[in-house]
C-alpha positions in Angstrom: 52.2 -6.9 23.9 50.2 -9.9 22.5 51.6 -12.1 19.9 49.5 -12.9 16.7 48.8 -16.3 18.2 47.6 -14.8 21.5 45.4 -12.3 19.7 43.8 -15.1 17.7 43.1 -17.1 20.8 41.6 -14.1 22.5 39.2 -13.5 19.6 38.3 -17.2 19.5 37.6 -17.2 23.3 35.4 -14.1 23.0 33.4 -15.6 20.2 32.9 -18.8 22.3 31.7 -16.8 25.3 29.2 -14.9 23.2 27.8 -18.0 21.7 27.6 -19.7 25.1 25.6 -16.7 26.4 23.2 -16.8 23.5 22.6 -20.5 23.9 22.1 -20.4 27.6 18.5 -19.2 27.6 15.4 -21.2 26.8 14.2 -19.6 23.5 10.5 -19.4 22.6 9.1 -21.3 19.6 9.5 -18.2 17.4 13.2 -17.9 18.3 14.1 -21.4 17.3 16.3 -22.0 14.3 13.9 -23.8 11.9 14.2 -27.6 11.4 12.9 -28.2 7.9 11.9 -31.0 5.7 14.5 -32.7 3.5 14.5 -31.5 -0.1 12.6 -34.5 -1.3 10.4 -35.6 1.5 8.4 -34.6 4.6 8.9 -37.3 7.3 5.9 -37.7 9.6 5.8 -39.9 12.7 2.7 -41.6 14.2 1.8 -44.0 17.1 -1.1 -46.4 16.8 -2.5 -49.4 18.8 -2.0 -51.9 16.0 -2.2 -54.6 18.7 -3.8 -54.8 22.1 -7.2 -54.0 23.6 -7.7 -50.9 21.5 -6.6 -52.3 18.1 -10.0 -51.5 16.6 -8.7 -47.9 16.3 -5.7 -49.0 14.2 -7.7 -48.3 11.0 -7.2 -44.6 11.7 -3.5 -45.1 11.1 -4.0 -47.3 8.1 -6.4 -44.8 6.5 -3.9 -42.0 7.1 -1.1 -44.0 5.5 -3.4 -44.7 2.5 -4.3 -41.0 2.2 -0.6 -40.0 2.1 0.0 -42.6 -0.6 -2.8 -41.0 -2.6 -1.2 -37.5 -2.1 2.2 -38.9 -3.2 0.7 -40.4 -6.3 -0.6 -36.9 -7.2 2.8 -35.3 -6.9 3.1 -34.7 -3.1 2.9 -31.3 -1.5 4.8 -28.3 -3.0 7.4 -30.7 -4.5 7.8 -32.8 -1.4 6.7 -36.5 -1.0 5.4 -37.6 2.4 7.1 -40.4 4.2 4.8 -41.7 6.9 6.2 -43.8 9.8 3.3 -45.3 11.7 4.3 -47.7 14.5 2.6 -49.9 17.1 2.6 -49.1 20.9 -0.2 -51.5 21.9 -1.7 -48.6 23.9 1.2 -48.7 26.3 2.4 -45.2 27.3 6.0 -46.3 28.0 6.2 -47.9 24.6 4.7 -44.8 23.1 7.5 -42.7 24.6 10.2 -45.2 23.4 8.7 -45.3 19.9 8.4 -41.5 19.7 12.0 -41.0 20.8 13.1 -43.4 18.1 11.0 -41.6 15.5 12.4 -38.2 16.4 16.0 -39.1 17.1 16.7 -41.9 14.7 14.1 -41.5 11.9 14.4 -37.7 12.0 10.7 -37.1 11.6 9.7 -33.5 11.2 6.6 -33.9 13.4 4.3 -36.3 15.2 0.8 -36.4 13.7 -2.5 -38.1 14.7 -1.1 -40.4 17.4 -3.8 -42.2 19.2 -4.9 -42.1 22.9 -4.9 -39.8 25.9 -2.3 -41.7 28.1 0.0 -42.3 25.2 0.0 -38.7 24.1 0.4 -37.4 27.6 3.4 -39.6 28.0 5.2 -38.0 25.1 3.9 -34.4 25.3 6.6 -33.0 27.5 9.4 -34.6 25.5 8.1 -33.3 22.2 7.5 -29.8 23.5 11.1 -29.7 25.0 12.4 -30.8 21.6 10.2 -28.3 19.8 8.6 -31.0 17.6 5.0 -30.4 16.5 2.5 -32.9 18.1 -0.3 -32.2 15.7 -4.0 -33.3 15.6 -3.8 -35.8 18.5 -6.4 -38.5 18.1 -8.0 -38.0 21.5 -10.8 -35.7 22.8 -9.0 -34.8 26.1 -9.0 -31.1 26.9 -5.2 -31.3 27.7 -4.5 -30.7 24.0 -6.0 -27.2 24.2 -3.3 -25.4 26.3 -1.1 -23.5 23.9 0.5 -21.4 26.6 1.9 -24.4 28.5 2.4 -26.7 25.5 2.7 -24.6 22.3 3.8 -27.6 20.2 0.7 -29.8 20.9 -2.7 -29.5 19.3 -5.8 -31.6 19.3 -8.2 -32.1 16.4 -11.6 -33.6 17.4 -14.3 -32.2 19.8 -13.6 -32.8 23.5 -15.0 -35.8 25.4 -16.1 -33.4 28.2 -18.2 -31.3 25.7 -19.7 -34.5 24.3 -20.9 -35.5 27.8 -22.6 -32.2 28.1 -24.4 -32.7 24.8 -25.8 -35.9 26.1 -26.9 -34.2 29.3 -28.7 -31.5 27.3 -30.4 -34.1 25.2 -31.5 -36.2 28.2 -32.9 -33.1 29.9 -34.9 -32.2 26.8 -36.1 -35.6 25.7 -36.2 -37.7 28.9 -36.4 -35.3 31.9 -38.0 -37.8 34.3 -36.0 -40.9 33.6 -33.3 -42.5 35.7 -29.7 -42.7 34.3 -27.0 -45.4 34.7 -23.5 -44.8 33.5 -21.0 -47.5 32.5 -17.6 -45.8 32.0 -14.0 -46.7 31.2 -11.7 -46.1 34.1 -9.2 -43.7 32.5 -8.9 -40.1 31.4 -11.2 -40.7 28.4 -14.0 -42.2 30.6 -13.7 -39.7 33.4 -13.8 -36.7 31.0 -17.1 -37.7 29.4 -18.7 -38.7 32.7 -17.6 -35.3 34.1 -19.2 -33.5 31.2 -22.4 -35.5 31.7 -22.6 -34.5 35.4 -21.8 -30.9 34.6 -24.4 -30.7 31.9 -27.1 -32.2 34.2 -26.2 -29.6 36.8 -28.9 -29.6 39.5 -30.5 -32.6 38.0 -27.4 -34.8 38.3 -29.4 -36.8 40.8 -31.0 -38.5 37.8 -27.9 -40.6 37.8 -28.9 -43.5 40.1 -25.9 -45.8 39.4 -22.5 -45.8 37.7 -19.8 -48.4 37.4 -16.3 -48.2 36.0 -14.4 -50.9 34.1 -10.9 -51.3 32.9 -10.1 -51.2 29.1 -8.6 -54.7 29.3 -11.8 -56.3 30.7 -13.4 -58.9 28.4 -16.7 -59.4 30.2 -19.3 -56.9 31.2 -22.4 -59.0 32.1 -22.1 -58.5 35.8 -21.9 -54.7 35.6 -24.9 -54.6 33.2 -26.9 -56.7 35.6 -26.2 -54.4 38.5 -27.1 -51.3 36.4 -30.3 -52.9 35.2 -31.3 -53.6 38.8 -30.8 -49.9 39.6 -34.1 -49.2 37.8 -32.4 -46.9 35.3 -34.2 -46.3 32.0 -31.2 -44.6 30.3 -27.7 -46.1 29.9 -24.8 -43.9 29.0 -21.9 -46.0 27.8 -18.4 -44.5 27.7 -15.7 -46.8 26.6 -13.9 -48.6 23.7 -15.7 -50.3 20.8 -15.0 -53.9 21.7 -16.6 -53.4 25.2 -19.4 -51.3 23.7 -20.3 -54.2 21.5 -20.5 -56.5 24.5 -22.5 -54.0 26.5 -25.1 -53.6 23.7 -25.4 -57.4 23.2 -25.5 -58.1 27.0 -28.2 -55.6 27.6 -30.4 -57.3 25.0 -29.6 -60.8 26.5 -30.8 -59.4 29.9 -34.0 -58.2 28.2 -33.0 -54.7 29.3 -33.9 -52.1 26.8 -32.9 -48.6 28.1 -32.3 -45.6 26.0 -28.7 -46.5 25.0 -26.3 -43.6 24.6 -23.0 -44.5 23.1 -19.9 -42.4 23.0 -18.7 -41.1 19.7 -15.4 -43.0 19.9 -17.3 -46.3 19.8 -20.0 -45.3 17.2 -18.5 -47.5 14.5 -20.8 -49.8 12.7 -17.9 -52.0 11.8 -16.2 -52.2 15.2 -19.1 -51.9 17.7 -22.6 -52.1 16.3 -22.2 -55.0 13.9 -20.4 -57.2 16.5 -23.1 -56.4 18.9 -25.8 -57.4 16.4 -27.4 -54.7 14.2 -30.9 -55.6 15.6 -29.6 -55.2 19.2 -28.1 -51.8 18.2 -31.4 -50.4 16.8 -32.1 -47.1 18.4 -28.7 -46.5 19.9 -27.9 -42.7 20.2 -24.5 -41.1 19.7 -22.9 -38.0 18.2 -21.1 -37.4 14.9 -19.1 -34.8 13.2 -18.2 -36.8 10.1 -20.3 -38.1 7.2 -21.3 -41.8 7.4 -20.3 -43.3 4.0 -23.0 -46.0 4.4 -25.8 -43.4 4.9 -27.9 -43.4 1.7 -28.5 -39.7 2.0 -24.8 -39.1 1.0 -24.8 -41.5 -2.0 -24.7 -38.6 -4.5 -22.3 -36.5 -2.4 -19.2 -35.9 -4.5 -16.9 -36.1 -1.5 -18.3 -39.5 -0.4 -18.0 -40.7 -4.0 -14.3 -39.6 -3.8 -14.0 -41.4 -0.4 -15.3 -44.6 -1.8 -13.0 -44.5 -4.8 -10.1 -43.8 -2.4 -11.0 -46.9 -0.3 -11.2 -49.1 -3.4 -7.8 -48.0 -4.7 -5.7 -47.2 -1.6 -7.3 -49.0 1.3 -9.1 -52.0 -0.4 -8.8 -54.1 2.8 -10.5 -51.4 4.8 -14.2 -51.5 5.9 -16.3 -48.8 4.3 -18.6 -48.9 7.4 -15.6 -48.2 9.7 -15.9 -44.7 11.2 -12.2 -44.8 12.2 -11.2 -45.0 8.5 -13.3 -41.9 7.8 -11.6 -40.2 10.9 -8.1 -41.0 9.6 -8.9 -39.8 6.1 -10.3 -36.5 7.5 -7.4 -35.9 9.9 -4.8 -36.6 7.2 -6.6 -34.2 4.9 -6.4 -31.5 7.6 -2.7 -32.0 7.9 -2.2 -31.8 4.1 -4.0 -28.5 4.2 -1.6 -27.2 6.8 1.4 -28.4 4.8 0.0 -26.8 1.6 -0.3 -23.5 3.5 3.4 -23.8 4.5 4.5 -23.2 0.9 8.2 -23.5 0.5 8.9 -23.1 4.3 8.3 -26.6 5.6 10.0 -26.0 9.0 8.7 -27.0 12.4 8.1 -23.5 13.4 6.1 -22.7 10.2 4.1 -25.9 10.4 2.9 -24.8 13.9 2.2 -21.3 12.6 0.0 -22.7 9.8 -1.7 -25.1 12.1 -2.7 -22.1 14.1 -4.1 -20.4 11.0 -6.9 -22.6 9.7 -9.9 -20.5 8.9 -13.3 -22.1 8.1 -11.6 -25.1 6.5 -14.0 -28.0 5.8 -12.5 -31.4 5.4 -14.4 -33.2 2.7 -15.9 -35.9 5.0 -17.1 -33.4 7.7 -20.8 -32.9 8.1 -22.2 -29.7 6.6 -21.8 -26.8 8.9 -18.7 -28.3 10.7 -15.6 -26.2 9.9 -12.1 -26.2 11.3 -10.9 -23.0 12.9 -7.7 -22.4 14.9 -5.7 -19.5 16.3 -2.7 -18.9 18.5 -5.0 -19.3 21.5 -7.5 -21.7 19.9 -6.1 -25.3 19.8 -9.5 -27.0 19.4 -9.9 -27.3 15.6 -13.3 -29.1 15.5 -15.9 -27.7 18.0 -19.2 -29.0 16.5 -21.1 -32.3 16.7 -24.6 -33.6 15.8 -26.8 -36.1 17.6 -27.5 -39.2 15.6 -29.5 -42.4 16.1 -28.9 -45.9 14.5 -31.8 -47.1 12.4 -30.5 -50.6 12.0 -28.5 -49.8 8.9 -27.0 -46.3 9.2 -26.8 -43.3 11.6 -29.6 -40.8 11.1 -29.5 -37.2 12.4 -31.9 -36.4 15.3 -30.8 -32.9 15.9 -29.0 -29.8 14.5 -25.3 -29.3 14.6 -24.3 -28.2 18.1 -21.4 -25.9 18.8 -19.6 -27.4 21.7 -18.3 -23.9 22.7 -21.8 -23.4 24.1 -21.7 -26.7 26.1 -18.2 -26.5 27.5 -17.2 -24.8 30.7 -14.3 -22.5 31.2 -10.9 -24.3 31.5 -10.2 -22.8 34.9 -13.5 -24.2 36.5 
């Protein structure tokens, strides 16, 4: 016959064994015990290249921080203030992983939001998904962010680089079907994705590409590559790389007295970071894509959302450049996250944040071009799918085509 002490020990052991069995499996996202915001604040982590070769993109993070300051000044979200931890990784994936671990495990951030770059986000994706920490609205157009089955806690935001390449291919086929093409592309996931989309879009006419050269993001000179591409006889140059090198490429082509149809990737279509350093006269006629309004475009001067943007810059980001596309990008991305958090209501848990991020329906961030809306679903992790071709007139970007739905220019993921 058991004593009272033995009975208590048996019950305790049974409870322990049941709990062990329950915890042994790997639960799905919906089965997780929610990790919620503190009563007074929502802690958000972010990684940006504030230093290094891609520091031009740092204004994305600065604009996001300024936007959250504005939200806090207006009372926060559902009674919560936002605390934004944005740290530098110098575009180093190992540093990105170290910084992300610190933000999650020491700063106790509820989510990671808007971190920049393909290699950096790939380096932290597995860790964040294992920890069940939302990795929302990644600042990269890589298609890796659109796989909810494998990585249910990771979601992109902008159109994909691959689809952008297909848009350029379609434009070239329609406007310049007989011209030879040269491609100068950055030797990383970003550059390869866009180049791949260009080749896919050209299809049977990919032989129009008579020369292509790759370069490293850390390179500081591009003159030799431009000379080789000029000698190929190409009449169209597709550039796919970071803004600092884009500026050198535009300027070097002019110095070589080479004047091809210059197609510039969207990521470098910043007047402040690429076209102005290249020389506005040298940049005249450059073609790119856009999905956000250009605050410097006179056609938007009476737009209430651009007026609000300009007032925001004056008050919350006075050191920012109003011609900087990346500041508009950061503002729009932060606005999208705020919409998700508003939809969360009183349940600001990690699980509900992801549920609401998957439930955006025809949401139009104020600085998006007309006709460009944000839609997501449990199997749709590409929030923005539309872009428009634009051309630089020496002062601003002017539209040269209708809004294009990249769903019609993309290929199936399993191809």
